[in-house]
mmCIF file of the N, C-alpha and C atoms, coordinates in Angstrom:
data_MODEL
# 
_entry.id   MODEL 
# 
loop_
_atom_site.group_PDB 
_atom_site.id 
_atom_site.type_symbol 
_atom_site.label_atom_id 
_atom_site.label_alt_id 
_atom_site.label_comp_id 
_atom_site.label_asym_id 
_atom_site.label_entity_id 
_atom_site.label_seq_id 
_atom_site.pdbx_PDB_ins_code 
_atom_site.Cartn_x 
_atom_site.Cartn_y 
_atom_site.Cartn_z 
_atom_site.occupancy 
_atom_site.B_iso_or_equiv 
_atom_site.pdbx_formal_charge 
_atom_site.auth_seq_id 
_atom_site.auth_comp_id 
_atom_site.auth_asym_id 
_atom_site.auth_atom_id 
_atom_site.pdbx_PDB_model_num 
ATOM 1   N N  . MET A 1 1  ? -25.890 19.861 61.787 1.00 0.00 ? 1  MET A N  1 
ATOM 2   C CA . MET A 1 1  ? -26.424 18.548 62.094 1.00 0.00 ? 1  MET A CA 1 
ATOM 3   C C  . MET A 1 1  ? -25.432 17.785 62.965 1.00 0.00 ? 1  MET A C  1 
ATOM 4   N N  . ASP A 1 2  ? -25.784 16.609 63.350 1.00 0.00 ? 2  ASP A N  1 
ATOM 5   C CA . ASP A 1 2  ? -24.918 15.812 64.213 1.00 0.00 ? 2  ASP A CA 1 
ATOM 6   C C  . ASP A 1 2  ? -23.840 15.106 63.392 1.00 0.00 ? 2  ASP A C  1 
ATOM 7   N N  . VAL A 1 3  ? -22.632 15.577 63.530 1.00 0.00 ? 3  VAL A N  1 
ATOM 8   C CA . VAL A 1 3  ? -21.486 14.992 62.850 1.00 0.00 ? 3  VAL A CA 1 
ATOM 9   C C  . VAL A 1 3  ? -20.486 14.576 63.929 1.00 0.00 ? 3  VAL A C  1 
ATOM 10  N N  . PRO A 1 4  ? -20.242 13.273 64.117 1.00 0.00 ? 4  PRO A N  1 
ATOM 11  C CA . PRO A 1 4  ? -19.355 12.826 65.201 1.00 0.00 ? 4  PRO A CA 1 
ATOM 12  C C  . PRO A 1 4  ? -17.976 13.475 65.191 1.00 0.00 ? 4  PRO A C  1 
ATOM 13  N N  . GLU A 1 5  ? -17.436 13.769 64.028 1.00 0.00 ? 5  GLU A N  1 
ATOM 14  C CA . GLU A 1 5  ? -16.114 14.369 63.959 1.00 0.00 ? 5  GLU A CA 1 
ATOM 15  C C  . GLU A 1 5  ? -16.110 15.824 64.409 1.00 0.00 ? 5  GLU A C  1 
ATOM 16  N N  . GLU A 1 6  ? -17.285 16.466 64.465 1.00 0.00 ? 6  GLU A N  1 
ATOM 17  C CA . GLU A 1 6  ? -17.322 17.888 64.778 1.00 0.00 ? 6  GLU A CA 1 
ATOM 18  C C  . GLU A 1 6  ? -18.264 18.242 65.912 1.00 0.00 ? 6  GLU A C  1 
ATOM 19  N N  . ASP A 1 7  ? -18.953 17.265 66.498 1.00 0.00 ? 7  ASP A N  1 
ATOM 20  C CA . ASP A 1 7  ? -19.831 17.566 67.619 1.00 0.00 ? 7  ASP A CA 1 
ATOM 21  C C  . ASP A 1 7  ? -19.005 18.013 68.813 1.00 0.00 ? 7  ASP A C  1 
ATOM 22  N N  . GLY A 1 8  ? -19.578 18.882 69.624 1.00 0.00 ? 8  GLY A N  1 
ATOM 23  C CA . GLY A 1 8  ? -18.873 19.408 70.786 1.00 0.00 ? 8  GLY A CA 1 
ATOM 24  C C  . GLY A 1 8  ? -18.655 18.362 71.867 1.00 0.00 ? 8  GLY A C  1 
ATOM 25  N N  . VAL A 1 9  ? -17.717 18.662 72.742 1.00 0.00 ? 9  VAL A N  1 
ATOM 26  C CA . VAL A 1 9  ? -17.355 17.783 73.853 1.00 0.00 ? 9  VAL A CA 1 
ATOM 27  C C  . VAL A 1 9  ? -17.331 18.627 75.112 1.00 0.00 ? 9  VAL A C  1 
ATOM 28  N N  . VAL A 1 10 ? -17.624 18.027 76.257 1.00 0.00 ? 10 VAL A N  1 
ATOM 29  C CA . VAL A 1 10 ? -17.480 18.695 77.544 1.00 0.00 ? 10 VAL A CA 1 
ATOM 30  C C  . VAL A 1 10 ? -16.249 18.114 78.231 1.00 0.00 ? 10 VAL A C  1 
ATOM 31  N N  . PHE A 1 11 ? -15.234 18.956 78.460 1.00 0.00 ? 11 PHE A N  1 
ATOM 32  C CA . PHE A 1 11 ? -14.030 18.552 79.182 1.00 0.00 ? 11 PHE A CA 1 
ATOM 33  C C  . PHE A 1 11 ? -14.204 18.967 80.634 1.00 0.00 ? 11 PHE A C  1 
ATOM 34  N N  . ILE A 1 12 ? -13.954 18.046 81.572 1.00 0.00 ? 12 ILE A N  1 
ATOM 35  C CA . ILE A 1 12 ? -14.171 18.330 82.988 1.00 0.00 ? 12 ILE A CA 1 
ATOM 36  C C  . ILE A 1 12 ? -12.895 18.061 83.771 1.00 0.00 ? 12 ILE A C  1 
ATOM 37  N N  . LYS A 1 13 ? -12.436 19.080 84.516 1.00 0.00 ? 13 LYS A N  1 
ATOM 38  C CA . LYS A 1 13 ? -11.347 18.874 85.465 1.00 0.00 ? 13 LYS A CA 1 
ATOM 39  C C  . LYS A 1 13 ? -11.935 18.094 86.625 1.00 0.00 ? 13 LYS A C  1 
ATOM 40  N N  . ARG A 1 14 ? -11.309 16.995 86.981 1.00 0.00 ? 14 ARG A N  1 
ATOM 41  C CA . ARG A 1 14 ? -11.886 16.163 88.031 1.00 0.00 ? 14 ARG A CA 1 
ATOM 42  C C  . ARG A 1 14 ? -10.916 16.003 89.180 1.00 0.00 ? 14 ARG A C  1 
ATOM 43  N N  . GLU A 1 15 ? -11.477 15.749 90.338 1.00 0.00 ? 15 GLU A N  1 
ATOM 44  C CA . GLU A 1 15 ? -10.690 15.618 91.558 1.00 0.00 ? 15 GLU A CA 1 
ATOM 45  C C  . GLU A 1 15 ? -10.337 14.167 91.853 1.00 0.00 ? 15 GLU A C  1 
ATOM 46  N N  . LYS A 1 16 ? -11.085 13.239 91.274 1.00 0.00 ? 16 LYS A N  1 
ATOM 47  C CA . LYS A 1 16 ? -10.852 11.824 91.540 1.00 0.00 ? 16 LYS A CA 1 
ATOM 48  C C  . LYS A 1 16 ? -11.219 11.020 90.299 1.00 0.00 ? 16 LYS A C  1 
ATOM 49  N N  . GLU A 1 17 ? -10.814 9.756  90.289 1.00 0.00 ? 17 GLU A N  1 
ATOM 50  C CA . GLU A 1 17 ? -11.140 8.863  89.177 1.00 0.00 ? 17 GLU A CA 1 
ATOM 51  C C  . GLU A 1 17 ? -12.639 8.561  89.199 1.00 0.00 ? 17 GLU A C  1 
ATOM 52  N N  . LEU A 1 18 ? -13.255 8.515  88.029 1.00 0.00 ? 18 LEU A N  1 
ATOM 53  C CA . LEU A 1 18 ? -14.687 8.250  87.921 1.00 0.00 ? 18 LEU A CA 1 
ATOM 54  C C  . LEU A 1 18 ? -14.921 6.940  87.195 1.00 0.00 ? 18 LEU A C  1 
ATOM 55  N N  . GLU A 1 19 ? -16.028 6.293  87.531 1.00 0.00 ? 19 GLU A N  1 
ATOM 56  C CA . GLU A 1 19 ? -16.415 5.073  86.833 1.00 0.00 ? 19 GLU A CA 1 
ATOM 57  C C  . GLU A 1 19 ? -17.118 5.450  85.538 1.00 0.00 ? 19 GLU A C  1 
ATOM 58  N N  . LEU A 1 20 ? -16.902 4.642  84.516 1.00 0.00 ? 20 LEU A N  1 
ATOM 59  C CA . LEU A 1 20 ? -17.553 4.861  83.237 1.00 0.00 ? 20 LEU A CA 1 
ATOM 60  C C  . LEU A 1 20 ? -19.066 4.850  83.423 1.00 0.00 ? 20 LEU A C  1 
ATOM 61  N N  . GLY A 1 21 ? -19.744 5.839  82.899 1.00 0.00 ? 21 GLY A N  1 
ATOM 62  C CA . GLY A 1 21 ? -21.196 5.921  82.988 1.00 0.00 ? 21 GLY A CA 1 
ATOM 63  C C  . GLY A 1 21 ? -21.711 6.629  84.222 1.00 0.00 ? 21 GLY A C  1 
ATOM 64  N N  . SER A 1 22 ? -20.820 7.134  85.082 1.00 0.00 ? 22 SER A N  1 
ATOM 65  C CA . SER A 1 22 ? -21.268 7.810  86.299 1.00 0.00 ? 22 SER A CA 1 
ATOM 66  C C  . SER A 1 22 ? -21.722 9.231  85.976 1.00 0.00 ? 22 SER A C  1 
ATOM 67  N N  . PHE A 1 23 ? -22.588 9.759  86.806 1.00 0.00 ? 23 PHE A N  1 
ATOM 68  C CA . PHE A 1 23 ? -23.092 11.115 86.663 1.00 0.00 ? 23 PHE A CA 1 
ATOM 69  C C  . PHE A 1 23 ? -22.448 11.986 87.728 1.00 0.00 ? 23 PHE A C  1 
ATOM 70  N N  . ILE A 1 24 ? -22.090 13.214 87.344 1.00 0.00 ? 24 ILE A N  1 
ATOM 71  C CA . ILE A 1 24 ? -21.530 14.167 88.300 1.00 0.00 ? 24 ILE A CA 1 
ATOM 72  C C  . ILE A 1 24 ? -22.150 15.531 88.043 1.00 0.00 ? 24 ILE A C  1 
ATOM 73  N N  . GLU A 1 25 ? -22.002 16.418 89.012 1.00 0.00 ? 25 GLU A N  1 
ATOM 74  C CA . GLU A 1 25 ? -22.380 17.808 88.799 1.00 0.00 ? 25 GLU A CA 1 
ATOM 75  C C  . GLU A 1 25 ? -21.110 18.567 88.465 1.00 0.00 ? 25 GLU A C  1 
ATOM 76  N N  . CYS A 1 26 ? -21.182 19.441 87.465 1.00 0.00 ? 26 CYS A N  1 
ATOM 77  C CA . CYS A 1 26 ? -20.020 20.251 87.130 1.00 0.00 ? 26 CYS A CA 1 
ATOM 78  C C  . CYS A 1 26 ? -20.487 21.664 86.779 1.00 0.00 ? 26 CYS A C  1 
ATOM 79  N N  . LYS A 1 27 ? -19.554 22.573 86.912 1.00 0.00 ? 27 LYS A N  1 
ATOM 80  C CA . LYS A 1 27 ? -19.805 23.973 86.572 1.00 0.00 ? 27 LYS A CA 1 
ATOM 81  C C  . LYS A 1 27 ? -19.016 24.285 85.311 1.00 0.00 ? 27 LYS A C  1 
ATOM 82  N N  . ILE A 1 28 ? -19.680 24.801 84.293 1.00 0.00 ? 28 ILE A N  1 
ATOM 83  C CA . ILE A 1 28 ? -19.018 25.179 83.055 1.00 0.00 ? 28 ILE A CA 1 
ATOM 84  C C  . ILE A 1 28 ? -18.283 26.492 83.312 1.00 0.00 ? 28 ILE A C  1 
ATOM 85  N N  . THR A 1 29 ? -16.958 26.486 83.090 1.00 0.00 ? 29 THR A N  1 
ATOM 86  C CA . THR A 1 29 ? -16.136 27.660 83.393 1.00 0.00 ? 29 THR A CA 1 
ATOM 87  C C  . THR A 1 29 ? -15.613 28.372 82.154 1.00 0.00 ? 29 THR A C  1 
ATOM 88  N N  . LYS A 1 30 ? -15.547 27.669 81.019 1.00 0.00 ? 30 LYS A N  1 
ATOM 89  C CA . LYS A 1 30 ? -15.068 28.272 79.770 1.00 0.00 ? 30 LYS A CA 1 
ATOM 90  C C  . LYS A 1 30 ? -15.820 27.671 78.593 1.00 0.00 ? 30 LYS A C  1 
ATOM 91  N N  . VAL A 1 31 ? -15.833 28.414 77.510 1.00 0.00 ? 31 VAL A N  1 
ATOM 92  C CA . VAL A 1 31 ? -16.481 27.953 76.279 1.00 0.00 ? 31 VAL A CA 1 
ATOM 93  C C  . VAL A 1 31 ? -15.517 28.199 75.129 1.00 0.00 ? 31 VAL A C  1 
ATOM 94  N N  . SER A 1 32 ? -15.339 27.184 74.290 1.00 0.00 ? 32 SER A N  1 
ATOM 95  C CA . SER A 1 32 ? -14.557 27.381 73.065 1.00 0.00 ? 32 SER A CA 1 
ATOM 96  C C  . SER A 1 32 ? -15.517 27.314 71.883 1.00 0.00 ? 32 SER A C  1 
ATOM 97  N N  . ASP A 1 33 ? -15.009 27.288 70.684 1.00 0.00 ? 33 ASP A N  1 
ATOM 98  C CA . ASP A 1 33 ? -15.884 27.308 69.506 1.00 0.00 ? 33 ASP A CA 1 
ATOM 99  C C  . ASP A 1 33 ? -16.899 26.166 69.508 1.00 0.00 ? 33 ASP A C  1 
ATOM 100 N N  . TYR A 1 34 ? -16.451 24.945 69.833 1.00 0.00 ? 34 TYR A N  1 
ATOM 101 C CA . TYR A 1 34 ? -17.332 23.798 69.765 1.00 0.00 ? 34 TYR A CA 1 
ATOM 102 C C  . TYR A 1 34 ? -17.431 23.020 71.071 1.00 0.00 ? 34 TYR A C  1 
ATOM 103 N N  . ASP A 1 35 ? -16.604 23.340 72.062 1.00 0.00 ? 35 ASP A N  1 
ATOM 104 C CA . ASP A 1 35 ? -16.515 22.551 73.274 1.00 0.00 ? 35 ASP A CA 1 
ATOM 105 C C  . ASP A 1 35 ? -16.793 23.388 74.516 1.00 0.00 ? 35 ASP A C  1 
ATOM 106 N N  . LEU A 1 36 ? -17.100 22.696 75.608 1.00 0.00 ? 36 LEU A N  1 
ATOM 107 C CA . LEU A 1 36 ? -17.286 23.323 76.904 1.00 0.00 ? 36 LEU A CA 1 
ATOM 108 C C  . LEU A 1 36 ? -16.213 22.819 77.852 1.00 0.00 ? 36 LEU A C  1 
ATOM 109 N N  . ILE A 1 37 ? -15.752 23.655 78.770 1.00 0.00 ? 37 ILE A N  1 
ATOM 110 C CA . ILE A 1 37 ? -14.769 23.267 79.762 1.00 0.00 ? 37 ILE A CA 1 
ATOM 111 C C  . ILE A 1 37 ? -15.396 23.538 81.127 1.00 0.00 ? 37 ILE A C  1 
ATOM 112 N N  . GLY A 1 38 ? -15.331 22.522 81.980 1.00 0.00 ? 38 GLY A N  1 
ATOM 113 C CA . GLY A 1 38 ? -15.944 22.669 83.288 1.00 0.00 ? 38 GLY A CA 1 
ATOM 114 C C  . GLY A 1 38 ? -15.097 22.042 84.369 1.00 0.00 ? 38 GLY A C  1 
ATOM 115 N N  . GLU A 1 39 ? -15.572 22.154 85.617 1.00 0.00 ? 39 GLU A N  1 
ATOM 116 C CA . GLU A 1 39 ? -14.894 21.534 86.732 1.00 0.00 ? 39 GLU A CA 1 
ATOM 117 C C  . GLU A 1 39 ? -15.926 21.022 87.728 1.00 0.00 ? 39 GLU A C  1 
ATOM 118 N N  . MET A 1 40 ? -15.482 20.023 88.492 1.00 0.00 ? 40 MET A N  1 
ATOM 119 C CA . MET A 1 40 ? -16.379 19.412 89.485 1.00 0.00 ? 40 MET A CA 1 
ATOM 120 C C  . MET A 1 40 ? -16.624 20.357 90.638 1.00 0.00 ? 40 MET A C  1 
# 
């Protein structure tokens, strides 16, 4: 179920500073047990 302490997160390597709430395209490059790692 949805548990804030254990829900997954998407970590993104970024090339520039982003504004809060902005949308970007990213490619998922790695997967861990609960999280995704991607890059712009």
